[in-house]
C-alpha positions in Angstrom: 129.2 68.2 26.9 128.6 70.3 30.6 126.4 69.3 32.8 123.8 70.8 34.2 121.8 69.9 37.3 117.8 70.4 36.7 114.8 69.7 38.9 114.8 66.8 36.4 118.4 65.7 37.4 121.4 65.9 35.4 121.5 67.6 32.4 124.1 67.5 30.0 124.6 69.9 27.5 126.6 70.1 24.2 128.9 73.0 23.9 131.9 74.2 21.8 134.1 74.5 23.5 135.9 74.1 27.0 138.2 76.8 28.7 139.3 73.9 31.5 140.3 71.5 29.0 142.5 73.9 26.7 146.2 72.8 27.5 147.8 75.1 25.5 149.5 77.7 27.4 150.7 74.7 29.3 152.2 73.1 25.8 154.1 75.8 25.1 155.1 76.6 27.9 156.3 72.8 28.7 157.6 73.3 25.0 159.9 76.3 25.5 161.0 75.1 29.0 162.5 72.1 26.8 164.2 73.7 24.4 161.8 72.7 21.5 163.9 74.2 18.4 161.5 76.5 17.0 161.2 74.5 13.5 160.0 71.5 15.5 157.3 74.4 17.4 153.8 73.5 15.2 154.2 69.8 15.0 155.2 68.9 18.5 152.3 71.6 20.1 149.9 69.4 17.8 151.5 66.2 18.3 150.8 66.6 22.3 147.9 68.7 21.6 146.0 64.9 20.1 148.0 63.3 22.4 145.3 65.1 24.9 141.6 63.2 24.3 143.7 59.7 24.5 145.5 60.9 28.1 142.7 61.9 29.4 140.8 58.8 28.6 143.8 57.5 30.5 143.2 59.0 33.6 139.1 58.5 33.8 139.7 54.7 33.3 142.4 54.5 36.3 140.3 56.7 37.9 137.5 54.1 37.8 139.6 51.0 38.3 140.7 52.5 41.8 137.3 54.1 42.9 135.1 53.3 46.0 132.0 53.9 46.2 131.1 56.4 48.5 127.7 56.4 50.9 126.2 59.9 50.9 126.7 60.3 54.2 130.2 59.7 54.2 130.4 62.5 51.2 128.5 64.9 53.1 131.0 64.3 56.3 134.2 64.3 53.6 132.8 67.7 52.5 132.2 69.5 56.0 127.8 69.2 55.2 
């Protein structure tokens, strides 16, 4: 899903693929750096690809657990408005 700001608020639109969430190049880079044997590359690549959604969920939960509310004024100050 991709957020879009509209006059009525934020609208979430379904998208086919989000390039931000495509970690293929990073996975391959890691596998090469780790000197993964060629006969294991495909299986290990698939295993790591399948682990991404759960890893993102874990990061989301950890972030929410540590999050503190920010007022509009605090945010404006933080980003220099």
